C-alpha positions in Angstrom: 36.6 43.4 -102.6 40.1 42.1 -101.8 40.3 44.6 -99.0 37.1 43.2 -97.3 38.4 39.6 -97.6 41.7 40.6 -96.1 40.0 42.4 -93.2 37.8 39.4 -92.4 40.8 37.1 -92.3 42.6 39.4 -89.9 39.5 39.5 -87.6 39.2 35.6 -87.6 42.9 35.3 -86.8 42.6 37.8 -83.9 39.6 36.0 -82.4 41.4 32.6 -82.6 44.4 34.0 -80.8 42.2 35.6 -78.1 40.3 32.3 -77.4 43.6 30.3 -77.3 45.0 32.7 -74.8 41.9 32.4 -72.6 42.0 28.6 -72.6 45.7 28.6 -71.7 45.1 31.0 -68.8 42.2 28.9 -67.5 44.2 25.7 -67.6 47.0 27.4 -65.7 44.6 28.8 -63.1 43.0 25.3 -62.6 46.4 23.7 -62.2 47.3 26.4 -59.7 44.2 25.8 -57.7 44.7 22.0 -57.7 48.2 22.5 -56.6 47.1 24.8 -53.8 44.5 22.3 -52.5 47.0 19.5 -52.6 49.5 21.5 -50.7 46.8 22.4 -48.0 45.7 18.8 -47.7 49.3 17.6 -47.4 50.0 20.2 -44.8 46.9 19.2 -42.7 47.8 15.5 -43.0 51.4 16.3 -42.0 50.1 18.3 -39.0 47.7 15.4 -37.9 50.5 12.8 -38.3 52.2 14.3 -35.3 49.0 14.2 -33.1 47.9 11.5 -30.7 44.7 9.8 -31.9 42.0 9.3 -29.3 38.5 7.9 -29.5 35.7 10.2 -28.4 32.0 9.8 -27.8 29.4 12.5 -27.6 27.8 12.7 -24.2 24.0 12.2 -24.2 22.5 13.0 -20.8 19.9 10.8 -19.1 17.9 11.7 -16.1 18.4 9.3 -13.2 17.6 9.3 -9.5 20.4 9.8 -7.0 19.9 7.4 -4.2 21.0 6.9 -0.6 21.8 3.3 -0.1 21.6 1.8 3.4 22.3 -1.6 4.7 19.9 -3.2 7.2 17.7 -6.2 7.8 14.1 -7.1 7.3 11.8 -8.1 10.1 8.1 -8.9 10.4 5.8 -6.0 11.3 4.7 -7.9 14.4 6.1 -10.9 16.4 4.0 -11.8 19.4 4.5 -14.4 22.1 1.0 -15.8 22.8 0.8 -16.6 26.5 -1.5 -18.5 28.8 -3.8 -16.4 31.0 -4.6 -19.2 33.4 -3.1 -22.4 34.8 -3.9 -25.9 33.6 -2.7 -28.7 31.3 -2.7 -28.7 27.5 -5.7 -30.6 26.3 -5.6 -30.0 22.5 -3.2 -28.5 20.0 -5.2 -28.1 16.8 -2.5 -26.0 15.1 0.9 -27.2 14.1 4.1 -25.2 14.0 4.5 -23.3 10.7 0.8 -23.3 10.0 -1.0 -20.1 9.0 -3.9 -19.0 11.2 -6.6 -16.3 11.1 -7.6 -14.0 14.0 -9.6 -15.9 16.7 -8.5 -19.4 15.5 -7.8 -21.7 18.4 -4.2 -22.5 18.9 -4.5 -24.6 22.1 -7.1 -25.5 24.7 -6.5 -26.1 28.4 -8.3 -28.6 30.6 -11.2 -27.2 32.6 -10.2 -29.0 35.7 -13.5 -28.5 37.5 -14.1 -25.0 36.3 -17.5 -26.0 34.8 -18.6 -27.2 38.3 -17.4 -24.0 39.9 -19.5 -22.1 37.3 -22.6 -24.0 38.1 -22.1 -23.3 41.8 -21.6 -19.6 41.0 -24.8 -19.5 39.0 -26.7 -21.0 41.9 -25.2 -18.4 44.3 -26.3 -15.6 42.0 -29.8 -17.0 41.9 -29.9 -17.2 45.7 -28.5 -13.7 46.1 -31.1 -12.3 43.7 -33.9 -13.9 45.8 -32.4 -12.5 49.0 -32.2 -9.0 47.5 -35.8 -9.1 46.3 -37.0 -10.2 49.7 -35.0 -7.5 51.4 -36.4 -4.9 49.1 -40.0 -6.0 49.9 -39.3 -6.0 53.7 -37.7 -2.6 53.4 -41.0 -1.3 51.8 -43.0 -2.7 54.7 -40.6 -1.2 57.2 -39.6 -4.6 58.5 -35.9 -4.3 57.6 -33.3 -1.7 58.0 -31.5 0.1 55.2 -28.2 -1.6 56.2 -29.7 -5.0 55.8 -31.0 -4.1 52.3 -27.5 -2.9 51.4 -26.0 -6.1 52.6 -28.3 -8.1 50.4 -27.4 -6.0 47.4 -23.7 -6.4 48.2 -24.1 -10.2 48.4 -25.7 -10.2 44.9 -22.9 -8.1 43.5 -20.2 -10.4 45.0 -21.9 -13.6 43.6 -22.1 -12.0 40.2 -18.4 -11.0 40.3 -17.4 -14.5 41.3 -19.4 -16.0 38.4 -17.8 -13.5 36.0 -14.3 -14.5 37.1 -15.1 -18.2 36.6 -16.5 -17.5 33.2 -13.4 -15.5 32.2 -11.1 -18.2 33.5 -13.0 -20.8 31.4 -12.7 -18.5 28.4 -9.0 -18.3 28.9 -8.7 -22.1 28.5 -9.2 -21.4 24.8 -6.0 -19.8 23.6 -6.7 -18.0 20.3 -4.7 -16.0 17.7 -5.1 -12.2 18.1 -4.4 -11.6 14.4 -3.7 -13.3 11.1 -0.2 -14.8 10.9 2.0 -17.9 11.0 2.7 -20.0 14.1 6.5 -19.7 14.1 7.0 -21.6 17.4 4.9 -24.0 19.5 7.0 -24.8 22.6 4.3 -26.9 24.4 3.1 -30.5 24.3 -0.2 -32.2 25.0 -0.7 -32.9 28.7 2.0 -30.3 29.7 1.2 -28.2 32.7 1.4 -24.5 31.9 1.0 -21.6 34.3 -0.4 -18.1 33.9 2.1 -16.2 31.7 3.8 -19.2 30.1 4.4 -18.9 26.3 2.1 -21.2 24.3 3.1 -20.1 20.7 5.0 -17.4 18.8 2.8 -15.7 16.1 4.3 -13.8 13.2 2.4 -11.2 11.2 3.7 -11.5 7.7 1.2 -9.2 6.0 3.9 -6.5 6.1 7.5 -6.1 7.0 9.7 -3.6 8.7 13.2 -2.8 7.5 15.6 -1.0 9.9 19.0 0.6 9.1 21.4 3.3 10.1 22.0 6.5 8.1 25.0 8.8 8.5 24.5 12.2 10.0 25.6 13.8 6.8 22.6 12.3 4.9 19.8 12.3 7.5 18.6 15.7 6.5 17.6 14.4 3.0 15.3 11.8 4.5 11.6 12.4 5.3 8.8 10.1 6.5 6.7 9.0 3.5 9.6 8.8 1.0 9.3 5.8 -1.3 12.0 3.1 -0.9 13.1 0.0 -2.8 14.2 -2.8 -0.5 16.5 -5.4 -2.1 16.9 -8.6 -0.1 20.1 -10.7 -0.1 17.9 -13.4 -1.7 17.4 -11.1 -4.8 13.8 -10.1 -4.0 12.9 -6.5 -4.5 10.1 -5.0 -2.4 8.5 -1.5 -2.6 7.6 0.5 0.5 8.0 3.9 2.2 9.9 5.4 5.1 7.9 5.3 8.4 10.4 6.5 10.9 13.5 8.7 11.0 15.1 9.1 14.4 15.5 12.6 15.7 18.4 11.7 18.0 21.7 10.1 16.9 23.1 7.0 18.5 25.6 8.1 21.1 28.2 5.5 19.9 28.0 5.6 16.1 26.5 9.1 15.6 24.2 7.6 13.1 20.4 7.8 13.0 18.0 4.9 12.9 15.5 4.8 10.0 12.7 2.3 9.4 10.7 1.5 6.3 7.5 -0.5 5.9 7.0 -2.9 2.9 3.9 -4.9 2.0 4.1 -8.6 1.4 4.0 -9.6 -2.3 2.5 -13.0 -1.5 5.9 -14.8 -2.0 7.7 -16.3 0.9 10.0 -13.8 2.5 12.8 -14.8 4.9 12.6 -12.4 7.8 15.8 -11.5 9.5 18.0 -11.5 6.3 20.1 -8.6 5.2 18.6 -6.0 3.0 19.6 -2.9 1.0 17.4 0.2 1.2 17.5 2.4 -1.9 16.0 5.8 -1.2 15.8 8.2 -4.2 16.4 11.8 -3.0 16.7 13.8 -6.3 16.8 13.4 -10.1 20.0 14.5 -11.9 21.3 14.4 -15.5 23.9 11.6 -15.9 26.1 9.9 -18.4 27.1 6.2 -18.4 30.9 5.8 -19.0 33.1 2.8 -19.2 36.0 2.6 -16.8 38.5 3.6 -19.5 36.9 7.0 -19.8 37.4 7.9 -16.1 40.6 9.8 -15.0 42.0 11.5 -12.0 42.8 15.2 -11.8 46.0 16.8 -10.4 44.4 16.9 -6.9 43.2 13.3 -7.1 39.6 14.2 -8.0 37.6 11.9 -10.2 36.8 13.3 -13.7 36.9 12.8 -17.4 39.0 14.3 -20.3 37.1 16.1 -23.1 38.1 17.4 -26.5 37.0 21.0 -27.1 36.1 22.6 -30.3 39.8 23.2 -31.1 40.6 19.5 -30.5 42.4 20.4 -27.3 42.2 18.1 -24.3 40.4 19.5 -21.2 39.7 17.9 -17.8 36.4 18.4 -15.8 35.6 16.8 -12.4 32.5 14.5 -12.2 30.3 13.2 -9.4 29.8 9.4 -9.1 26.2 8.3 -8.9 26.5 4.5 -9.1 28.9 1.9 -10.4 28.9 -1.6 -11.9 31.5 -3.9 -13.3 30.7 -2.4 -16.7 31.1 1.3 -15.8 29.6 4.1 -13.9 26.8 6.7 -14.0 28.4 10.1 -13.5 27.1 13.7 -13.4 28.7 17.0 -14.2 29.4 16.5 -17.9 27.8 19.1 -20.2 25.5 17.7 -22.9 27.1 17.3 -26.3 30.7 17.1 -24.9 33.2 14.9 -26.7 34.4 12.6 -24.0 37.6 10.7 -24.6 36.7 7.0 -24.2 39.9 5.4 -25.3 43.4 6.9 -25.0 42.8 9.4 -22.2 45.7 8.0 -20.2 48.2 8.9 -23.0 47.3 12.5 -23.5 47.7 15.5 -21.2 45.4 18.5 -20.5 46.1 21.2 -23.0 47.5 18.8 -25.6 46.1 19.0 -29.1 44.8 15.6 -30.4 43.3 13.9 -33.4 39.8 12.9 -32.2 38.1 9.9 -33.9 34.3 9.5 -33.3 33.3 6.2 -31.7 31.6 3.8 -34.2 28.0 2.9 -33.9 29.0 -0.5 -32.6 31.0 1.1 -29.8 28.0 3.2 -28.9 25.7 0.2 -28.8 28.2 -1.6 -26.6 28.1 1.3 -24.1 24.3 1.3 -24.3 24.1 -2.4 -23.7 26.3 -2.0 -20.6 24.0 0.8 -19.4 21.0 -1.4 -20.0 22.6 -4.2 -18.0 23.1 -1.8 -15.1 19.5 -0.6 -15.3 18.3 -4.2 -15.2 20.5 -5.1 -12.2 19.2 -2.0 -10.3 15.5 -2.7 -10.9 
């Protein structure tokens, strides 16, 4: 009995010692792991303390059109000098300068000056000539008149009719009408003024459509084709839509540039013809990124580019192509999607240098987006 009790006590003591040794070992291991983590964190912090901090932003690509921008001027599709086709004095001017007219509206009338009397005489001569021809034909049937005499009677009738037609046409020309819808841009005559055949009575402008002409460099002319859509931005701020209607096949001998023309429809709003205009012709769609000026850099050869941070936090330089610019920044192409572009601090780090990148905040990203939105609004 005593032996059993003694054995049980020994067993309990051994178990207690074993559990105590395990707890001690576990605490020592935990302390060692904690010490190792602290040392690693301290080492990393110590390593980062010596690196330049830069702000980076992940590049999100956006498809945009690459455009050829040309400078030109806008002109009406047609400008016509309406001229007198007979000589007389101005009798009426029912249309004022600046007034809109429709086709066949009377712009001015000239005095007949006896043309109505001449027409009455011509009518009488035609009637007499018809009677003479009928009589000659009857005598010809009876064999009482020669063929020559019959032909002379027919010629007299034709001459009388031609004279009457000339007088009628001359009378019709005393009514000077608009050949198409438009605006009377000039009216350089006065009532009672004598005008001769060929004198300008009015200048008529067709404002239903407009023509925009410009010059394109020989390096870009191959990208332009008739029928391409264009946006025409006037110096007044108006934006018109149209299409290319002409691309010259021969360059100007002096400038080595090519003439291009675009046609735009009127929007119904007043358009000042003759003002300067910018032609924006989209030629292709490319993936771009909007960057602020602080993100742009120059390479060793002077090429435009940006500095990126690679997966190992090392600075890299890649060249980019400029699509368009504003005071807020620029749209550029050539940046791979997902790249970490250095937006702040790129001027203080060199290619190949290891840096401590800091992601741009959401507020920074919204600021860049707002700038891009402003640019898009300005271009539309």
